[in-house]
C-alpha positions in Angstrom: 0.7 7.7 -21.7 -2.3 5.9 -23.8 0.2 6.0 -26.4 2.3 3.7 -25.1 -0.6 1.4 -23.4 -1.7 1.0 -27.1 1.5 0.4 -28.6 1.9 -2.4 -25.7 -1.7 -4.0 -26.3 -0.3 -3.7 -30.2 2.9 -5.5 -29.8 1.8 -8.4 -27.5 -1.2 -9.3 -29.1 1.2 -10.6 -32.2 0.7 -14.5 -32.3 4.7 -15.3 -31.4 5.5 -12.4 -29.5 5.4 -14.4 -26.3 7.1 -16.8 -27.6 9.7 -14.9 -28.8 10.0 -13.3 -25.4 10.3 -16.8 -24.2 13.6 -17.1 -26.6 15.0 -14.6 -25.8 14.8 -15.1 -22.2 17.1 -18.4 -22.8 19.6 -16.6 -24.8 20.0 -14.7 -22.2 20.3 -17.3 -19.8 22.6 -18.9 -22.1 24.8 -15.8 -22.4 24.7 -15.5 -18.6 25.7 -18.6 -17.5 28.5 -18.9 -20.2 29.7 -16.0 -19.9 29.9 -14.5 -16.3 30.2 -17.9 -15.0 28.0 -17.2 -11.9 30.0 -13.6 -11.0 27.5 -11.1 -9.7 29.4 -8.5 -9.6 30.5 -8.5 -13.2 26.8 -9.0 -14.2 26.2 -5.8 -12.8 28.7 -4.2 -15.0 27.1 -5.6 -18.2 23.7 -4.8 -16.6 24.0 -1.4 -16.5 26.2 -1.5 -19.5 22.5 -2.9 -21.4 20.5 -1.0 -20.1 22.4 2.2 -20.6 22.4 1.5 -24.5 18.9 0.7 -24.4 18.7 3.9 -23.0 20.0 5.3 -25.6 18.5 3.5 -28.4 15.1 4.4 -26.9 16.4 8.6 -26.8 17.3 7.9 -31.0 14.3 6.3 -31.7 11.8 8.9 -29.7 13.7 11.5 -32.0 12.6 10.1 -34.9 8.9 9.3 -33.6 8.2 12.4 -32.1 8.5 14.6 -35.4 6.7 12.1 -37.3 3.2 12.2 -34.9 1.7 14.6 -36.7 1.9 12.8 -39.9 -0.1 10.1 -38.5 -3.9 9.6 -38.4 -5.3 9.8 -34.9 -6.7 6.2 -34.8 -3.3 4.9 -35.4 -1.1 7.3 -33.3 0.4 4.0 -31.1 2.2 3.0 -33.6 5.2 5.2 -34.0 6.1 4.2 -30.3 5.6 0.7 -31.0 9.2 0.4 -31.7 10.4 1.9 -28.7 8.4 -0.3 -26.8 9.7 -3.3 -28.2 13.0 -2.3 -27.1 12.2 -1.5 -23.7 10.3 -5.1 -23.3 13.1 -6.8 -25.4 15.5 -5.6 -23.5 14.0 -6.4 -20.2 13.7 -10.1 -21.4 16.9 -10.1 -22.5 18.2 -8.8 -19.0 16.0 -10.9 -16.6 17.6 -14.1 -18.4 20.8 -13.1 -18.2 20.0 -12.6 -14.3 18.5 -15.8 -13.7 21.7 -17.5 -16.0 24.5 -15.9 -13.4 22.2 -16.8 -10.7 22.2 -20.3 -11.8 25.2 -21.0 -12.6 26.2 -19.2 -8.9 23.6 -21.5 -7.2 25.1 -24.4 -9.3 28.6 -23.9 -8.0 27.4 -23.3 -4.4 26.2 -26.8 -4.8 29.0 -28.2 -6.3 31.1 -26.8 -3.3 29.3 -28.7 -0.7 
């Protein structure tokens, strides 16, 4: 568990990390608003599909990372986990953006009908 926390700290201290997560969220908002147009049922299907894709990518990366842990020095043992943690964080922000985009569009459609 300390590996994951250390990898998260390693990733989030990059100078442009949070700016890139904001950009990822904005892209997700745009895609969610344009493609799903406020359709909450369709976005649920997309979220399940993207989340399952994220799980598959994490499993694939983990199967490549774990055999390499014995080749890494103990003080840098968190670094192989950085890719896995990055995938989780980027996927979270993208999915968050898609949900926000759908909710904004749904709210806008509701206000237009009034």
